[in-house]
C-alpha positions in Angstrom: -18.0 35.2 11.5 -19.1 31.7 12.7 -19.0 29.0 10.1 -21.2 26.0 9.7 -18.9 23.1 9.6 -19.6 19.3 9.5 -17.8 17.7 12.5 -14.6 16.2 11.1 -11.9 14.0 12.5 -8.4 13.6 10.9 -6.3 10.7 12.1 -2.7 10.2 11.1 -1.4 6.7 12.0 2.3 7.3 12.3 4.4 5.0 10.1 1.5 2.8 8.9 3.0 1.1 5.9 0.4 -0.6 3.7 2.3 -3.9 4.2 0.9 -4.0 7.7 -2.6 -4.0 6.3 -1.8 -7.0 4.2 -0.9 -9.2 7.1 -3.6 -8.2 9.7 -7.3 -8.4 9.7 -8.7 -4.9 10.1 -12.5 -5.2 9.7 -13.2 -1.6 10.8 -10.7 0.0 8.4 -12.1 -2.3 5.7 -15.6 -1.1 6.6 -14.3 2.5 6.3 -13.2 1.7 2.8 -16.4 -0.1 1.9 -18.8 2.5 3.1 -16.5 5.4 2.4 -13.5 5.4 0.2 -9.9 4.2 0.1 -6.8 4.9 -1.9 -3.0 4.4 -1.7 -1.4 7.8 -2.1 2.0 9.5 -2.1 3.7 11.0 1.0 6.1 13.9 0.9 9.8 13.2 0.6 11.8 13.1 2.9 9.3 10.7 4.5 9.7 11.8 8.1 7.2 12.9 10.7 7.5 16.7 10.8 7.7 17.1 7.0 4.6 15.1 6.4 2.5 16.5 9.3 3.3 20.0 8.2 2.2 19.1 4.6 -0.9 17.2 5.7 -2.2 19.8 8.1 -1.6 22.7 5.7 -2.2 21.0 2.3 1.2 22.4 1.1 4.5 21.1 0.0 7.7 21.9 2.0 8.5 24.8 -0.3 5.6 26.6 1.3 5.6 25.1 4.9 9.4 25.5 5.1 9.6 22.2 7.0 12.2 19.9 5.5 13.2 18.0 8.5 12.6 17.2 12.2 15.7 19.3 12.9 16.9 22.6 11.5 20.6 23.2 10.9 22.2 26.6 10.5 25.3 26.3 8.3 26.6 29.7 9.5 26.8 28.7 13.1 26.9 25.0 12.4 24.4 24.6 15.2 20.9 23.1 15.0 17.6 22.9 16.9 14.7 20.5 17.1 11.6 21.7 15.2 9.0 21.5 18.0 7.3 24.9 17.9 4.9 26.5 15.4 7.3 29.4 14.7 9.0 27.2 12.2 5.8 26.4 10.3 5.3 29.0 7.5 1.8 28.0 6.2 -1.6 28.2 8.0 -3.1 24.9 9.2 -6.6 23.6 8.9 -6.9 23.8 12.6 -6.1 27.5 12.5 -8.5 28.1 9.5 -11.4 26.4 11.3 -10.7 28.2 14.6 -10.5 31.6 13.0 -13.9 30.9 11.4 -15.4 30.2 14.8 -15.1 26.4 14.9 -13.9 24.5 17.9 -10.6 22.7 17.2 -8.7 19.9 19.1 -5.2 18.5 18.6 -4.5 15.0 20.1 -1.0 13.4 19.8 0.9 10.7 21.4 4.2 12.6 20.9 4.8 15.7 22.9 7.0 17.2 20.2 3.9 17.8 17.9 1.9 19.5 20.6 3.3 23.0 20.0 4.5 22.4 16.5 1.0 21.7 15.1 -1.1 23.3 17.8 -1.1 27.0 16.7 -4.6 28.4 17.3 -6.3 25.3 18.6 -8.7 25.4 21.5 -7.6 22.2 23.2 -4.3 20.3 22.7 -3.6 17.0 24.4 -0.5 14.8 24.4 -0.2 11.3 26.0 3.2 12.3 27.3 1.7 15.1 29.5 -2.0 14.3 29.8 -4.4 16.6 31.5 -5.8 15.6 34.8 -9.4 15.2 33.6 -8.4 12.7 31.0 -6.2 10.7 33.4 -9.2 10.6 35.8 -11.4 9.3 32.9 -9.0 7.0 31.1 -6.2 6.2 33.5 -2.6 7.1 33.3 -1.3 6.6 29.7 1.6 4.2 29.1 5.0 5.6 28.5 5.8 6.8 25.0 8.1 3.8 24.2 5.3 1.3 24.4 3.0 -0.6 22.0 0.0 0.6 24.0 0.4 4.4 24.2 -1.5 4.9 21.0 -4.5 3.0 22.3 -4.7 5.5 25.1 -4.4 8.4 22.5 -7.3 7.0 20.5 -9.4 6.5 23.7 -8.7 10.2 24.4 -10.0 11.0 21.0 -13.2 9.0 21.6 -13.7 10.7 25.0 -13.1 14.2 23.7 -15.4 13.8 20.6 -18.2 12.3 22.7 -18.0 14.8 25.6 -16.9 18.1 24.0 -18.2 17.9 20.4 -15.4 19.7 18.6 -15.8 20.8 15.0 -12.3 19.6 13.9 -10.0 17.1 15.5 -6.5 16.3 14.3 -5.2 13.2 16.0 -1.9 11.4 15.5 -0.1 8.4 17.0 3.5 7.4 17.3 5.4 4.8 15.2 7.4 3.2 18.0 5.6 -0.2 17.6 6.1 -0.2 13.8 9.8 0.7 14.1 10.1 -2.3 16.4 7.9 -5.0 14.8 7.8 -6.1 11.1 4.5 -6.8 9.4 3.0 -10.2 10.2 4.6 -10.6 13.6 2.2 -11.2 16.5 3.2 -7.9 18.1 2.5 -5.9 15.0 -0.8 -7.7 14.4 -1.8 -7.0 18.0 -0.9 -3.3 17.7 -2.9 -2.9 14.5 -5.8 -4.8 15.9 -5.9 -2.3 18.8 -6.0 0.6 16.4 -8.7 -1.0 14.3 -10.9 -1.7 17.3 -10.8 2.0 18.3 -11.6 3.0 14.7 -14.6 0.8 15.0 -15.7 2.4 18.2 -15.3 5.8 16.5 -17.5 4.8 13.6 -20.2 3.6 16.0 -20.2 6.6 18.2 -20.1 9.4 15.6 -21.4 7.9 12.3 -22.4 11.4 11.1 -18.9 12.8 11.3 -16.5 13.1 8.4 -13.5 11.0 9.0 -10.2 10.9 7.2 -7.4 8.4 8.2 -4.0 8.4 6.6 -0.3 8.0 7.5 2.7 10.3 7.4 5.1 7.7 6.0 5.7 4.0 5.7 8.4 1.8 7.2 11.0 -0.6 6.0 13.7 -3.0 7.3 17.2 -1.5 7.0 20.4 -3.6 6.8 23.1 -1.0 6.0 24.1 2.3 7.6 26.5 4.8 6.1 28.3 7.8 7.7 28.2 10.2 4.8 30.3 12.9 6.5 33.0 10.3 7.2 32.9 9.1 3.6 33.6 12.7 2.4 36.2 13.3 5.1 38.2 10.4 3.7 38.7 12.5 0.6 39.5 15.7 2.4 36.0 17.2 2.1 34.6 18.8 5.2 30.8 18.5 5.4 27.9 18.3 7.8 25.3 15.6 7.3 21.8 16.5 8.6 19.4 13.5 9.0 15.8 14.8 8.5 14.7 12.0 10.8 16.6 13.4 13.8 14.5 14.1 16.9 14.4 13.3 20.6 12.8 9.9 20.0 16.1 8.1 19.3 14.9 4.7 20.6 12.6 4.6 17.5 15.3 5.0 14.8 18.6 6.0 16.4 18.5 9.1 14.2 19.1 7.0 11.1 16.9 7.4 8.1 17.0 6.9 4.4 17.4 10.5 3.3 19.6 13.5 4.3 21.1 16.9 3.5 24.8 17.5 3.1 26.2 20.9 3.8 29.7 21.2 2.3 32.0 23.5 4.3 35.3 22.9 2.6 35.9 21.2 -0.8 34.1 20.7 -4.1 30.4 20.1 -4.0 30.7 18.4 -7.4 33.4 16.0 -6.1 31.3 15.4 -3.0 28.4 14.4 -5.2 30.5 12.0 -7.2 31.9 10.4 -4.1 28.5 9.9 -2.5 26.9 8.6 -5.7 29.6 5.9 -5.9 28.9 4.5 -2.4 26.9 1.2 -2.2 23.4 1.8 -0.9 23.1 5.3 -2.4 20.1 5.5 -4.7 20.4 9.1 -5.8 22.3 12.3 -5.0 20.8 15.6 -6.1 22.2 19.1 -6.0 20.0 21.6 -4.1 18.4 22.9 -7.3 17.4 19.5 -8.5 16.1 18.5 -5.1 14.0 21.6 -4.8 12.4 21.1 -8.2 11.8 17.3 -7.8 10.6 17.2 -4.3 9.1 20.7 -3.8 11.7 21.7 -1.2 12.8 25.2 -0.3 16.3 25.5 -1.8 17.5 27.8 1.0 17.0 25.1 3.7 18.4 21.9 2.2 22.2 22.4 2.0 24.2 21.6 -1.1 23.2 18.0 -1.7 20.2 15.8 -1.0 20.9 12.1 -0.7 18.5 9.2 -0.9 19.2 5.6 0.1 18.0 2.4 -1.4 15.3 0.4 0.3 17.7 -1.2 2.8 20.1 1.7 3.6 20.0 4.5 6.1 22.4 7.3 6.9 23.9 7.8 10.4 24.9 11.0 12.2 28.6 11.7 11.9 30.8 9.7 14.2 28.2 7.2 15.4 29.3 4.2 13.4 32.5 2.2 13.9 33.3 2.4 10.2 32.0 4.5 7.2 29.5 1.7 6.4 28.3 -1.1 8.7 25.6 -3.7 8.8 22.6 -3.0 11.0 19.2 -4.4 12.0 16.8 -1.5 12.1 13.3 -0.5 10.9 13.2 3.1 9.7 12.0 5.5 7.0 12.9 8.7 5.2 13.5 7.5 1.6 11.1 7.3 -1.2 10.6 3.6 -0.4 8.4 4.7 2.5 6.4 7.1 0.4 3.3 5.0 -0.3 0.7 5.4 2.4 -3.0 4.5 2.9 -5.8 7.1 2.8 -9.4 6.4 4.0 -12.4 8.8 3.8 -15.9 8.7 5.2 -18.1 11.6 4.2 -15.5 12.7 1.6 -14.4 10.9 -1.5 -10.6 10.2 -1.4 -10.5 8.4 -4.7 -9.4 11.5 -6.5 -6.4 12.0 -4.1 -2.8 11.6 -5.2 -1.1 12.7 -2.0 -1.6 12.5 1.8 -1.5 16.3 1.6 -4.8 16.4 -0.3 -6.6 16.1 3.1 -7.4 19.9 3.3 -8.7 19.9 -0.3 -10.9 16.8 0.4 -12.4 18.6 3.4 -13.0 21.9 1.6 -10.2 23.6 3.6 -7.5 24.0 0.9 -5.6 27.2 1.0 -4.7 29.3 -2.0 -2.2 26.8 -3.3 0.5 24.3 -2.5 3.5 26.3 -3.6 
């Protein structure tokens, strides 16, 4: 049965920490707040891309989506795989729901890894890393993924598709390469955000009748300390695997180092492992799997024995990648709860009642049966 659905655009600005908004003039985003609504809301922890996109696009916490990381580890085989296909996503998405009701849906993403992960059931899926010929002819060849300008091409693709194909629902997301690289207030960061804001302004001019929601999947912070948790435990005879939720193929962004992680203990005491990790400088909290599941709405079967969070300036490194157990670094990254506050704008829907970035489906009237 075909539904009547007000044309809607959801934009997720990857890594847009509110601190960037404080140091750059963004007149179009400000207009979106003035004539629509705005609120700072909570992102899902761990604050990494796959976890939050899965939550935003379904309106569900990880306990329902079963996405707790960018990378899935099997403790039986001690092997893992990147989460890049929809087979891992256990909850229905808003794109699926609209498509099943007869609406035309589009997914646009800078990162290729999200194309198949989030694109189940969509009519059209576009990535800047493998653009279709018609968009290249219309917009030119997109910049490579490790650039400050690739997202400008992605948002131009959004404008082109909305104007020429009139989809009912578009889910569009950028990459956070520029924000991993440049702190708030730098000329490069201001230029990047000015580009984003300009395209938002064009969107508001071209489709003023659309509902528009803009949010972020996580924030971003400067990191000064890296710790090899597996090496720290091995020093005491405990054999364990550390799984960084941030781990994906885009290592130039973050070097697979983020502020949260799962510890799978293979040999030794879990309680002793917890005590050892809790005593390390830079560790903000260590939870057993039951506590982590309850506090952060995580599926207990997928998160190992311990869930570790770093302080604002600490990240955790994959095993064997550091010269010592702990070392000084200069990196911008995310994953901890210090990157959990994100902006949320709405036009045609009131976001002032939202608490989480995953409230997007509810705000659009597309919420599923529940979050858990």
